[in-house]
CHARMM-style PDB file with segment names, atoms N, HN, CA, C and O in Angstrom:
ATOM      1  N   MET     1      10.241 -14.082  17.426  1.00  0.00      PROA
ATOM      2  CA  MET     1       9.005 -13.527  16.931  1.00  0.00      PROA
ATOM      3  C   MET     1       8.624 -12.254  17.671  1.00  0.00      PROA
ATOM      4  O   MET     1       7.437 -11.952  17.796  1.00  0.00      PROA
ATOM      5  N   SER     2       9.580 -11.517  18.155  1.00  0.00      PROA
ATOM      6  HN  SER     2      10.544 -11.762  18.054  1.00  0.00      PROA
ATOM      7  CA  SER     2       9.256 -10.308  18.902  1.00  0.00      PROA
ATOM      8  C   SER     2       8.805  -9.170  17.988  1.00  0.00      PROA
ATOM      9  O   SER     2       8.154  -8.231  18.445  1.00  0.00      PROA
ATOM     10  N   HSD     3       9.141  -9.245  16.717  1.00  0.00      PROA
ATOM     11  HN  HSD     3       9.670 -10.008  16.346  1.00  0.00      PROA
ATOM     12  CA  HSD     3       8.786  -8.168  15.786  1.00  0.00      PROA
ATOM     13  C   HSD     3       7.630  -8.555  14.865  1.00  0.00      PROA
ATOM     14  O   HSD     3       7.335  -7.846  13.903  1.00  0.00      PROA
ATOM     15  N   LEU     4       6.987  -9.660  15.154  1.00  0.00      PROA
ATOM     16  HN  LEU     4       7.227 -10.237  15.936  1.00  0.00      PROA
ATOM     17  CA  LEU     4       5.900 -10.124  14.300  1.00  0.00      PROA
ATOM     18  C   LEU     4       4.742  -9.127  14.249  1.00  0.00      PROA
ATOM     19  O   LEU     4       4.136  -8.948  13.193  1.00  0.00      PROA
ATOM     20  N   GLY     5       4.434  -8.493  15.341  1.00  0.00      PROA
ATOM     21  HN  GLY     5       4.927  -8.638  16.199  1.00  0.00      PROA
ATOM     22  CA  GLY     5       3.357  -7.509  15.381  1.00  0.00      PROA
ATOM     23  C   GLY     5       3.645  -6.325  14.464  1.00  0.00      PROA
ATOM     24  O   GLY     5       2.761  -5.861  13.743  1.00  0.00      PROA
ATOM     25  N   TYR     6       4.886  -5.840  14.494  1.00  0.00      PROA
ATOM     26  HN  TYR     6       5.604  -6.217  15.079  1.00  0.00      PROA
ATOM     27  CA  TYR     6       5.257  -4.727  13.622  1.00  0.00      PROA
ATOM     28  C   TYR     6       5.219  -5.140  12.155  1.00  0.00      PROA
ATOM     29  O   TYR     6       4.796  -4.373  11.290  1.00  0.00      PROA
ATOM     30  N   LEU     7       5.658  -6.337  11.894  1.00  0.00      PROA
ATOM     31  HN  LEU     7       6.002  -6.961  12.596  1.00  0.00      PROA
ATOM     32  CA  LEU     7       5.652  -6.846  10.519  1.00  0.00      PROA
ATOM     33  C   LEU     7       4.226  -6.965   9.993  1.00  0.00      PROA
ATOM     34  O   LEU     7       3.932  -6.519   8.884  1.00  0.00      PROA
ATOM     35  N   LEU     8       3.354  -7.555  10.773  1.00  0.00      PROA
ATOM     36  HN  LEU     8       3.593  -7.917  11.674  1.00  0.00      PROA
ATOM     37  CA  LEU     8       1.958  -7.696  10.360  1.00  0.00      PROA
ATOM     38  C   LEU     8       1.258  -6.339  10.237  1.00  0.00      PROA
ATOM     39  O   LEU     8       0.464  -6.128   9.320  1.00  0.00      PROA
ATOM     40  N   ALA     9       1.548  -5.438  11.146  1.00  0.00      PROA
ATOM     41  HN  ALA     9       2.193  -5.609  11.891  1.00  0.00      PROA
ATOM     42  CA  ALA     9       0.936  -4.107  11.077  1.00  0.00      PROA
ATOM     43  C   ALA     9       1.404  -3.373   9.829  1.00  0.00      PROA
ATOM     44  O   ALA     9       0.599  -2.731   9.154  1.00  0.00      PROA
ATOM     45  N   GLY    10       2.677  -3.457   9.516  1.00  0.00      PROA
ATOM     46  HN  GLY    10       3.331  -3.979  10.064  1.00  0.00      PROA
ATOM     47  CA  GLY    10       3.209  -2.788   8.328  1.00  0.00      PROA
ATOM     48  C   GLY    10       2.582  -3.316   7.052  1.00  0.00      PROA
ATOM     49  O   GLY    10       2.184  -2.541   6.181  1.00  0.00      PROA
ATOM     50  N   TRP    11       2.494  -4.635   6.940  1.00  0.00      PROA
ATOM     51  HN  TRP    11       2.818  -5.264   7.647  1.00  0.00      PROA
ATOM     52  CA  TRP    11       1.880  -5.228   5.747  1.00  0.00      PROA
ATOM     53  C   TRP    11       0.391  -4.907   5.696  1.00  0.00      PROA
ATOM     54  O   TRP    11      -0.138  -4.618   4.623  1.00  0.00      PROA
ATOM     55  N   SER    12      -0.279  -4.952   6.814  1.00  0.00      PROA
ATOM     56  HN  SER    12       0.151  -5.187   7.686  1.00  0.00      PROA
ATOM     57  CA  SER    12      -1.720  -4.665   6.841  1.00  0.00      PROA
ATOM     58  C   SER    12      -2.000  -3.227   6.423  1.00  0.00      PROA
ATOM     59  O   SER    12      -2.909  -2.973   5.632  1.00  0.00      PROA
ATOM     60  N   ILE    13      -1.229  -2.296   6.948  1.00  0.00      PROA
ATOM     61  HN  ILE    13      -0.491  -2.502   7.590  1.00  0.00      PROA
ATOM     62  CA  ILE    13      -1.430  -0.890   6.595  1.00  0.00      PROA
ATOM     63  C   ILE    13      -1.137  -0.664   5.123  1.00  0.00      PROA
ATOM     64  O   ILE    13      -1.885   0.040   4.444  1.00  0.00      PROA
ATOM     65  N   SER    14      -0.058  -1.252   4.621  1.00  0.00      PROA
ATOM     66  HN  SER    14       0.549  -1.824   5.172  1.00  0.00      PROA
ATOM     67  CA  SER    14       0.307  -1.072   3.210  1.00  0.00      PROA
ATOM     68  C   SER    14      -0.747  -1.650   2.275  1.00  0.00      PROA
ATOM     69  O   SER    14      -1.201  -0.973   1.353  1.00  0.00      PROA
ATOM     70  N   ILE    15      -1.133  -2.886   2.508  1.00  0.00      PROA
ATOM     71  HN  ILE    15      -0.764  -3.436   3.258  1.00  0.00      PROA
ATOM     72  CA  ILE    15      -2.122  -3.535   1.641  1.00  0.00      PROA
ATOM     73  C   ILE    15      -3.489  -2.870   1.793  1.00  0.00      PROA
ATOM     74  O   ILE    15      -4.213  -2.702   0.811  1.00  0.00      PROA
ATOM     75  N   GLY    16      -3.838  -2.496   3.013  1.00  0.00      PROA
ATOM     76  HN  GLY    16      -3.250  -2.632   3.810  1.00  0.00      PROA
ATOM     77  CA  GLY    16      -5.112  -1.820   3.239  1.00  0.00      PROA
ATOM     78  C   GLY    16      -5.178  -0.474   2.529  1.00  0.00      PROA
ATOM     79  O   GLY    16      -6.203  -0.133   1.939  1.00  0.00      PROA
ATOM     80  N   THR    17      -4.093   0.291   2.583  1.00  0.00      PROA
ATOM     81  HN  THR    17      -3.260   0.014   3.062  1.00  0.00      PROA
ATOM     82  CA  THR    17      -4.050   1.589   1.907  1.00  0.00      PROA
ATOM     83  C   THR    17      -4.186   1.417   0.404  1.00  0.00      PROA
ATOM     84  O   THR    17      -4.933   2.156  -0.239  1.00  0.00      PROA
ATOM     85  N   LEU    18      -3.478   0.456  -0.161  1.00  0.00      PROA
ATOM     86  HN  LEU    18      -2.871  -0.144   0.361  1.00  0.00      PROA
ATOM     87  CA  LEU    18      -3.576   0.197  -1.600  1.00  0.00      PROA
ATOM     88  C   LEU    18      -4.972  -0.262  -1.995  1.00  0.00      PROA
ATOM     89  O   LEU    18      -5.475   0.128  -3.050  1.00  0.00      PROA
ATOM     90  N   ALA    19      -5.598  -1.074  -1.174  1.00  0.00      PROA
ATOM     91  HN  ALA    19      -5.190  -1.391  -0.318  1.00  0.00      PROA
ATOM     92  CA  ALA    19      -6.946  -1.556  -1.478  1.00  0.00      PROA
ATOM     93  C   ALA    19      -7.958  -0.414  -1.449  1.00  0.00      PROA
ATOM     94  O   ALA    19      -8.834  -0.340  -2.310  1.00  0.00      PROA
ATOM     95  N   VAL    20      -7.844   0.467  -0.475  1.00  0.00      PROA
ATOM     96  HN  VAL    20      -7.131   0.408   0.225  1.00  0.00      PROA
ATOM     97  CA  VAL    20      -8.759   1.613  -0.392  1.00  0.00      PROA
ATOM     98  C   VAL    20      -8.544   2.535  -1.582  1.00  0.00      PROA
ATOM     99  O   VAL    20      -9.509   3.027  -2.166  1.00  0.00      PROA
ATOM    100  N   TYR    21      -7.291   2.774  -1.948  1.00  0.00      PROA
ATOM    101  HN  TYR    21      -6.507   2.374  -1.474  1.00  0.00      PROA
ATOM    102  CA  TYR    21      -6.987   3.623  -3.104  1.00  0.00      PROA
ATOM    103  C   TYR    21      -7.555   3.012  -4.388  1.00  0.00      PROA
ATOM    104  O   TYR    21      -8.142   3.725  -5.202  1.00  0.00      PROA
ATOM    105  N   ALA    22      -7.387   1.713  -4.574  1.00  0.00      PROA
ATOM    106  HN  ALA    22      -6.910   1.134  -3.913  1.00  0.00      PROA
ATOM    107  CA  ALA    22      -7.917   1.034  -5.759  1.00  0.00      PROA
ATOM    108  C   ALA    22      -9.442   1.122  -5.800  1.00  0.00      PROA
ATOM    109  O   ALA    22     -10.021   1.328  -6.867  1.00  0.00      PROA
ATOM    110  N   PHE    23     -10.085   0.972  -4.669  1.00  0.00      PROA
ATOM    111  HN  PHE    23      -9.615   0.805  -3.802  1.00  0.00      PROA
ATOM    112  CA  PHE    23     -11.542   1.070  -4.603  1.00  0.00      PROA
ATOM    113  C   PHE    23     -12.020   2.447  -5.062  1.00  0.00      PROA
ATOM    114  O   PHE    23     -12.916   2.553  -5.900  1.00  0.00      PROA
ATOM    115  N   PHE    24     -11.415   3.504  -4.506  1.00  0.00      PROA
ATOM    116  HN  PHE    24     -10.687   3.418  -3.826  1.00  0.00      PROA
ATOM    117  CA  PHE    24     -11.819   4.855  -4.881  1.00  0.00      PROA
ATOM    118  C   PHE    24     -11.478   5.167  -6.328  1.00  0.00      PROA
ATOM    119  O   PHE    24     -12.229   5.875  -7.000  1.00  0.00      PROA
ATOM    120  N   LEU    25     -10.362   4.652  -6.818  1.00  0.00      PROA
ATOM    121  HN  LEU    25      -9.753   4.076  -6.272  1.00  0.00      PROA
ATOM    122  CA  LEU    25      -9.966   4.873  -8.199  1.00  0.00      PROA
ATOM    123  C   LEU    25     -10.942   4.209  -9.171  1.00  0.00      PROA
ATOM    124  O   LEU    25     -11.333   4.820 -10.165  1.00  0.00      PROA
ATOM    125  N   LEU    26     -11.332   2.986  -8.897  1.00  0.00      PROA
ATOM    126  HN  LEU    26     -11.015   2.490  -8.089  1.00  0.00      PROA
ATOM    127  CA  LEU    26     -12.291   2.290  -9.744  1.00  0.00      PROA
ATOM    128  C   LEU    26     -13.670   2.934  -9.684  1.00  0.00      PROA
ATOM    129  O   LEU    26     -14.360   3.028 -10.699  1.00  0.00      PROA
ATOM    130  N   ARG    27     -14.066   3.372  -8.506  1.00  0.00      PROA
ATOM    131  HN  ARG    27     -13.505   3.296  -7.681  1.00  0.00      PROA
ATOM    132  CA  ARG    27     -15.365   4.036  -8.366  1.00  0.00      PROA
ATOM    133  C   ARG    27     -15.393   5.355  -9.141  1.00  0.00      PROA
ATOM    134  O   ARG    27     -16.387   5.682  -9.789  1.00  0.00      PROA
ATOM    135  N   ARG    28     -14.304   6.099  -9.067  1.00  0.00      PROA
ATOM    136  HN  ARG    28     -13.496   5.834  -8.540  1.00  0.00      PROA
ATOM    137  CA  ARG    28     -14.226   7.365  -9.805  1.00  0.00      PROA
ATOM    138  C   ARG    28     -14.214   7.110 -11.314  1.00  0.00      PROA
ATOM    139  O   ARG    28     -14.860   7.835 -12.071  1.00  0.00      PROA
ATOM    140  N   GLY    29     -13.484   6.086 -11.750  1.00  0.00      PROA
ATOM    141  HN  GLY    29     -12.959   5.498 -11.135  1.00  0.00      PROA
ATOM    142  CA  GLY    29     -13.452   5.758 -13.168  1.00  0.00      PROA
ATOM    143  C   GLY    29     -14.814   5.362 -13.694  1.00  0.00      PROA
ATOM    144  O   GLY    29     -15.195   5.746 -14.800  1.00  0.00      PROA
ATOM    145  N   LYS    30     -15.544   4.599 -12.911  1.00  0.00      PROA
ATOM    146  HN  LYS    30     -15.234   4.287 -12.013  1.00  0.00      PROA
ATOM    147  CA  LYS    30     -16.886   4.193 -13.332  1.00  0.00      PROA
ATOM    148  C   LYS    30     -17.805   5.404 -13.461  1.00  0.00      PROA
ATOM    149  O   LYS    30     -18.594   5.497 -14.402  1.00  0.00      PROA
ATOM    150  N   ARG    31     -17.698   6.328 -12.512  1.00  0.00      PROA
ATOM    151  HN  ARG    31     -17.057   6.252 -11.748  1.00  0.00      PROA
ATOM    152  CA  ARG    31     -18.504   7.539 -12.556  1.00  0.00      PROA
ATOM    153  C   ARG    31     -18.162   8.382 -13.786  1.00  0.00      PROA
ATOM    154  O   ARG    31     -19.051   8.942 -14.426  1.00  0.00      PROA
ATOM    155  N   LEU    32     -16.878   8.469 -14.110  1.00  0.00      PROA
ATOM    156  HN  LEU    32     -16.155   8.014 -13.589  1.00  0.00      PROA
ATOM    157  CA  LEU    32     -16.463   9.275 -15.251  1.00  0.00      PROA
ATOM    158  C   LEU    32     -16.854   8.633 -16.578  1.00  0.00      PROA
ATOM    159  O   LEU    32     -17.182   9.345 -17.527  1.00  0.00      PROA
ATOM    160  N   THR    33     -16.828   7.305 -16.668  1.00  0.00      PROA
ATOM    161  HN  THR    33     -16.562   6.726 -15.897  1.00  0.00      PROA
ATOM    162  CA  THR    33     -17.199   6.662 -17.926  1.00  0.00      PROA
ATOM    163  C   THR    33     -18.670   6.851 -18.250  1.00  0.00      PROA
ATOM    164  O   THR    33     -19.051   6.852 -19.421  1.00  0.00      PROA
ATOM    165  N   GLU    34     -19.491   7.010 -17.240  1.00  0.00      PROA
ATOM    166  HN  GLU    34     -19.181   7.010 -16.289  1.00  0.00      PROA
ATOM    167  CA  GLU    34     -20.912   7.244 -17.490  1.00  0.00      PROA
ATOM    168  C   GLU    34     -21.157   8.616 -18.108  1.00  0.00      PROA
ATOM    169  O   GLU    34     -22.201   8.830 -18.724  1.00  0.00      PROA
ATOM    170  N   LYS    35     -20.222   9.544 -17.958  1.00  0.00      PROA
ATOM    171  HN  LYS    35     -19.374   9.370 -17.457  1.00  0.00      PROA
ATOM    172  CA  LYS    35     -20.361  10.890 -18.512  1.00  0.00      PROA
ATOM    173  C   LYS    35     -19.929  10.978 -19.977  1.00  0.00      PROA
ATOM    174  O   LYS    35     -20.245  11.954 -20.658  1.00  0.00      PROA
ATOM    175  N   VAL    36     -19.212   9.968 -20.463  1.00  0.00      PROA
ATOM    176  HN  VAL    36     -18.955   9.175 -19.910  1.00  0.00      PROA
ATOM    177  CA  VAL    36     -18.738   9.983 -21.846  1.00  0.00      PROA
ATOM    178  C   VAL    36     -19.893   9.626 -22.775  1.00  0.00      PROA
ATOM    179  O   VAL    36     -20.598   8.647 -22.527  1.00  0.00      PROA
ATOM    180  N   PRO    37     -20.099  10.399 -23.839  1.00  0.00      PROA
ATOM    181  CA  PRO    37     -21.175  10.069 -24.773  1.00  0.00      PROA
ATOM    182  C   PRO    37     -20.948   8.688 -25.409  1.00  0.00      PROA
ATOM    183  O   PRO    37     -19.801   8.291 -25.614  1.00  0.00      PROA
ATOM    184  N   PRO    38     -22.022   7.956 -25.723  1.00  0.00      PROA
ATOM    185  CA  PRO    38     -21.868   6.602 -26.277  1.00  0.00      PROA
ATOM    186  C   PRO    38     -21.010   6.553 -27.541  1.00  0.00      PROA
ATOM    187  O   PRO    38     -20.302   5.569 -27.756  1.00  0.00      PROA
ATOM    188  N   GLY    39     -21.054   7.561 -28.361  1.00  0.00      PROA
ATOM    189  HN  GLY    39     -21.629   8.360 -28.187  1.00  0.00      PROA
ATOM    190  CA  GLY    39     -20.261   7.561 -29.582  1.00  0.00      PROA
ATOM    191  C   GLY    39     -18.777   7.751 -29.361  1.00  0.00      PROA
ATOM    192  O   GLY    39     -17.980   7.474 -30.257  1.00  0.00      PROA
ATOM    193  N   ARG    40     -18.385   8.220 -28.181  1.00  0.00      PROA
ATOM    194  HN  ARG    40     -19.033   8.445 -27.453  1.00  0.00      PROA
ATOM    195  CA  ARG    40     -16.984   8.487 -27.882  1.00  0.00      PROA
ATOM    196  C   ARG    40     -16.382   7.450 -26.945  1.00  0.00      PROA
ATOM    197  O   ARG    40     -15.233   7.590 -26.525  1.00  0.00      PROA
ATOM    198  N   ARG    41     -17.136   6.422 -26.616  1.00  0.00      PROA
ATOM    199  HN  ARG    41     -18.069   6.309 -26.958  1.00  0.00      PROA
ATOM    200  CA  ARG    41     -16.620   5.396 -25.702  1.00  0.00      PROA
ATOM    201  C   ARG    41     -15.610   4.513 -26.398  1.00  0.00      PROA
ATOM    202  O   ARG    41     -15.582   4.440 -27.626  1.00  0.00      PROA
ATOM    203  N   ARG    42     -14.793   3.852 -25.629  1.00  0.00      PROA
ATOM    204  HN  ARG    42     -14.816   3.912 -24.631  1.00  0.00      PROA
ATOM    205  CA  ARG    42     -13.758   2.982 -26.179  1.00  0.00      PROA
ATOM    206  C   ARG    42     -14.376   1.726 -26.770  1.00  0.00      PROA
ATOM    207  O   ARG    42     -15.538   1.412 -26.512  1.00  0.00      PROA
ATOM    208  N   TRP    43     -13.605   1.024 -27.550  1.00  0.00      PROA
ATOM    209  HN  TRP    43     -12.661   1.278 -27.760  1.00  0.00      PROA
ATOM    210  CA  TRP    43     -14.113  -0.136 -28.281  1.00  0.00      PROA
ATOM    211  C   TRP    43     -14.601  -1.247 -27.360  1.00  0.00      PROA
ATOM    212  O   TRP    43     -15.468  -2.026 -27.758  1.00  0.00      PROA
ATOM    213  N   ILE    44     -14.080  -1.345 -26.156  1.00  0.00      PROA
ATOM    214  HN  ILE    44     -13.377  -0.712 -25.832  1.00  0.00      PROA
ATOM    215  CA  ILE    44     -14.478  -2.420 -25.258  1.00  0.00      PROA
ATOM    216  C   ILE    44     -15.940  -2.262 -24.848  1.00  0.00      PROA
ATOM    217  O   ILE    44     -16.657  -3.253 -24.709  1.00  0.00      PROA
ATOM    218  N   SER    45     -16.381  -1.019 -24.655  1.00  0.00      PROA
ATOM    219  HN  SER    45     -15.798  -0.214 -24.768  1.00  0.00      PROA
ATOM    220  CA  SER    45     -17.742  -0.806 -24.175  1.00  0.00      PROA
ATOM    221  C   SER    45     -18.696  -0.379 -25.283  1.00  0.00      PROA
ATOM    222  O   SER    45     -19.881  -0.177 -25.016  1.00  0.00      PROA
ATOM    223  N   SER    46     -18.219  -0.235 -26.519  1.00  0.00      PROA
ATOM    224  HN  SER    46     -17.257  -0.399 -26.736  1.00  0.00      PROA
ATOM    225  CA  SER    46     -19.105   0.198 -27.598  1.00  0.00      PROA
ATOM    226  C   SER    46     -19.688  -1.018 -28.314  1.00  0.00      PROA
ATOM    227  O   SER    46     -19.151  -2.123 -28.234  1.00  0.00      PROA
ATOM    228  N   THR    47     -20.792  -0.790 -29.011  1.00  0.00      PROA
ATOM    229  HN  THR    47     -21.228   0.107 -29.076  1.00  0.00      PROA
ATOM    230  CA  THR    47     -21.410  -1.870 -29.755  1.00  0.00      PROA
ATOM    231  C   THR    47     -20.696  -2.041 -31.090  1.00  0.00      PROA
ATOM    232  O   THR    47     -19.907  -1.183 -31.487  1.00  0.00      PROA
ATOM    233  N   GLU    48     -20.964  -3.131 -31.776  1.00  0.00      PROA
ATOM    234  HN  GLU    48     -21.604  -3.828 -31.453  1.00  0.00      PROA
ATOM    235  CA  GLU    48     -20.332  -3.400 -33.067  1.00  0.00      PROA
ATOM    236  C   GLU    48     -20.739  -2.345 -34.095  1.00  0.00      PROA
ATOM    237  O   GLU    48     -19.934  -1.947 -34.937  1.00  0.00      PROA
ATOM    238  N   GLU    49     -21.980  -1.900 -34.021  1.00  0.00      PROA
ATOM    239  HN  GLU    49     -22.634  -2.223 -33.337  1.00  0.00      PROA
ATOM    240  CA  GLU    49     -22.456  -0.896 -34.974  1.00  0.00      PROA
ATOM    241  C   GLU    49     -21.730   0.437 -34.769  1.00  0.00      PROA
ATOM    242  O   GLU    49     -21.390   1.110 -35.742  1.00  0.00      PROA
ATOM    243  N   GLN    50     -21.490   0.821 -33.518  1.00  0.00      PROA
ATOM    244  HN  GLN    50     -21.766   0.274 -32.727  1.00  0.00      PROA
ATOM    245  CA  GLN    50     -20.775   2.058 -33.255  1.00  0.00      PROA
ATOM    246  C   GLN    50     -19.343   1.988 -33.759  1.00  0.00      PROA
ATOM    247  O   GLN    50     -18.815   2.987 -34.248  1.00  0.00      PROA
ATOM    248  N   SER    51     -18.709   0.838 -33.651  1.00  0.00      PROA
ATOM    249  HN  SER    51     -19.138   0.027 -33.254  1.00  0.00      PROA
ATOM    250  CA  SER    51     -17.328   0.719 -34.113  1.00  0.00      PROA
ATOM    251  C   SER    51     -17.251   0.805 -35.630  1.00  0.00      PROA
ATOM    252  O   SER    51     -16.265   1.319 -36.159  1.00  0.00      PROA
ATOM    253  N   ARG    52     -18.259   0.318 -36.343  1.00  0.00      PROA
ATOM    254  HN  ARG    52     -19.060  -0.099 -35.912  1.00  0.00      PROA
ATOM    255  CA  ARG    52     -18.274   0.445 -37.796  1.00  0.00      PROA
ATOM    256  C   ARG    52     -18.400   1.899 -38.229  1.00  0.00      PROA
ATOM    257  O   ARG    52     -17.801   2.318 -39.219  1.00  0.00      PROA
ATOM    258  N   ILE    53     -19.189   2.663 -37.475  1.00  0.00      PROA
ATOM    259  HN  ILE    53     -19.676   2.323 -36.671  1.00  0.00      PROA
ATOM    260  CA  ILE    53     -19.401   4.071 -37.798  1.00  0.00      PROA
ATOM    261  C   ILE    53     -18.094   4.847 -37.639  1.00  0.00      PROA
ATOM    262  O   ILE    53     -17.761   5.675 -38.487  1.00  0.00      PROA
ATOM    263  N   THR    54     -17.360   4.591 -36.573  1.00  0.00      PROA
ATOM    264  HN  THR    54     -17.630   3.918 -35.884  1.00  0.00      PROA
ATOM    265  CA  THR    54     -16.128   5.346 -36.329  1.00  0.00      PROA
ATOM    266  C   THR    54     -14.983   4.870 -37.205  1.00  0.00      PROA
ATOM    267  O   THR    54     -14.057   5.641 -37.458  1.00  0.00      PROA
ATOM    268  N   ASP    55     -15.009   3.618 -37.683  1.00  0.00      PROA
ATOM    269  HN  ASP    55     -15.761   2.992 -37.478  1.00  0.00      PROA
ATOM    270  CA  ASP    55     -13.937   3.098 -38.527  1.00  0.00      PROA
ATOM    271  C   ASP    55     -14.037   3.660 -39.943  1.00  0.00      PROA
ATOM    272  O   ASP    55     -13.034   3.714 -40.655  1.00  0.00      PROA
ATOM    273  N   GLY    56     -15.205   4.070 -40.352  1.00  0.00      PROA
ATOM    274  HN  GLY    56     -16.020   4.026 -39.774  1.00  0.00      PROA
ATOM    275  CA  GLY    56     -15.349   4.683 -41.678  1.00  0.00      PROA
ATOM    276  C   GLY    56     -15.956   3.855 -42.694  1.00  0.00      PROA
ATOM    277  OT1 GLY    56     -16.114   4.292 -43.834  1.00  0.00      PROA
TER     278      GLY     56
END
């Protein structure tokens, strides 16, 4: 177990970096979605009435 510290540090740094990146990516996405007009939002966040209007 002489290399356990290096192994744990490597995994911690890798997972920590990915977690921080995911946090900033989700935060940026949320900020950008608020700038999209309601009529141009995707079907997941639009109301049923808005989807009928865009479907024709």
